[in-house]
N, C-alpha and C positions, 0 to 999 in steps of 0.2 A: 672122760666121760662122769655124767652122771654114777654110775655101778662104780669106779675110780675113787669118786669125792666119800660116796657114801662107807666106802671101806674105812679110808682113812680117818672120814667122822666119828664113824660107829669106836674102829681104836684108841683113837682119841680121847672117846665119852669112858671106855672101862678104863684108858689110863689115869685122869681126873676125872672124879669122882664127884668133885664141885659144880663141874658144867652142866651135871645129870640135876643139878640144886631145884626144890621149890621149897612153894613158901605156903602155906598150909593157914591159910585165913581162915578158912569157914570151920564152922562148928566149936571156934577156942576161941580161949578167952583172951590170948598169947598166940604174937605170930608164931610159929614155928616154921626151922628151914628142918629138910628131907628130903636126902640122898633117893630117887625112884632108880629104881631098876627097872634098865631094858629103858628107860628115856632115851629116844634117838634126836641128836641135835637136826636144831633142822637143815636142811640145805633146799632150794630154789633154785631153779636153769631159768634162763631168761634167754634165749638168742636176739642178741641187736646189730649182730652179723649188715644187714641190710640196712640198718639205719645211718645216715650222712656224719651226722653231730653227736657222735657215739661219746663225746666225754662228757657234753651237754647231758646225755641220756646215765650217763654212769653219774654224775654229781646231783642228777633230781632224783636216784632211788639214793643213792648215801642220805639226798637230805629226807626222802620221805622215810627212809632207814632211825633216823634222827625225832620224826614230828611222831612216832609211833608210841602206843603207850606196851610198854611187858605185862600179860596175862600171869602173875610170877607164878599164882598154883597151877596153872592146868596148861601151858604154852614152855617148850625150850625156854632156856635162856643164852644159848648162845645159837646164835643163827651163820650160817653161809651163804651168801647169795652168791652164784656165779652166773657171770653175763658174758656171753659166748663173743669176741669182736671179730673173728674171722674162724676159718678152720683150722687152722694153729694157738690161735689165742685166748683169750678171758678173762676179765677184770676181778675178781675173787674181794667182794664187799663184806668183814666179817660180822657182827652186828652181837654184841651181848650186853648185858644186866650190868653196871657196875656191880650189883649185890655180890657175884660169882668172881668179878675178876679187877683188876686195879694193876697200875704202872710196875709196879715190882713182877707179876707174875704175868701180864701178856706177853714178855719175849720169850717166857717160856711153852707156853702155850702155840705158841706160832710159831716157834723151833718144832716143836714134835708135832705139829699139823703139819708142817710141811715135809719133817723127812719122812712121815706117816704118808703122806703125797703120794712122794717119790717111791715109796717104795710101790704103793697100791700101783704105780703106773705104771713103774719097771717088771710089775708078775712080780715080785720077790713078796713072799709072808712080812704081813705085816706086824710087826709086836707092838704089843697091847700091855708090855710092864717097860 
């Protein structure tokens, strides 16, 4: 559910402060990186269970995510799009800016996210450390 995803994302943001990063550009001569306390990670929910060609819809959504610009200062740099494909399944797209994630840390973030999501879905307390 959306609440289970939100719970997992909130715990992930507490566990990995880099996911709450903003790059401050206005009012300064130099770019500055800042960790924004309380910043929620992005979450979008889309129901495509009624769509005949779900694979194309998922691919199109992925392409749209790749084309969009990030607002480095005001918006989350880590986002999840949950696309409901049936009553019991969904496709998750993780969208993040390379300034906060790279090939080395991505498996760590993914593992933590799916562990936290499993805890949330099972009704267990979600560990933030």
